[in-house]
N, C-alpha and C positions, 0 to 999 in steps of 0.2 A: 719477756723481752726476747728479741731476736738476737741470736749470737752469730749470725752469718757474717763472714768477712765482707766489709764494704771499703772500697778504695776510690779516691778521687783520681780520675784519669785525664782530666783537662777539659777545657772548653765548657765548663759547667756540667760535666757528666761524671756520675759516680757509677761504679759497677758493684753489684752484689752477687755472690755465688751462693746458691741455696742447696748445693749438694747434687743437683741434676743439671740445671741451666743457669743462665746469667740474666739478671735484671739490669737494664740500663736505666738510671734515674737521672732526670734532668733538673738542674738548678739547686737541688738540695737533697741530701741523703735521707732525711727524716720526713720531709713534706715536699716530695718532688712535684713539679708541675706536669710531668709526663713520665710514663714508665713503658719500657719495651722489654718483652721477655724473649730471650734467645735459647731455644731448645738446642740440644747437641747437633741435630741435623741442620738447623738454621745457622748455627755458629760455623759449622763445617762449610756450608755454602758461602757464607760471608768470607771466610778465610780463602776459599777457592777463588772467589771473585777478586779479592785483594791480590793474591798471587798472580792471577791472570793479567791484571792491570800492570803490576810491576814488571812482568815479563814483556808485555807489549811496549811499555815505556823504555825498557832497556834495549829492546830490539830497535825501536825507532831512534833512540839516541845513538846507537852504534852505526846506523845508516848515515847519520849526519857527519861522522868523522871522515874527513878527506885527507889522505896523505899526499 
């Protein structure tokens, strides 16, 4: 039996950490319909993408404020 921690993160997605990377499991944690593996470099790239989008949205939101 696998003792890796698995957690439901919402929208039908579970995440499992295997000690190196993360498995994203769709629709069920034991019998997923799809699986995606995120190695550390891919996870870092995803986090960088998210951070960049957040900064762009914040910058665009601040441009809309008129005093």
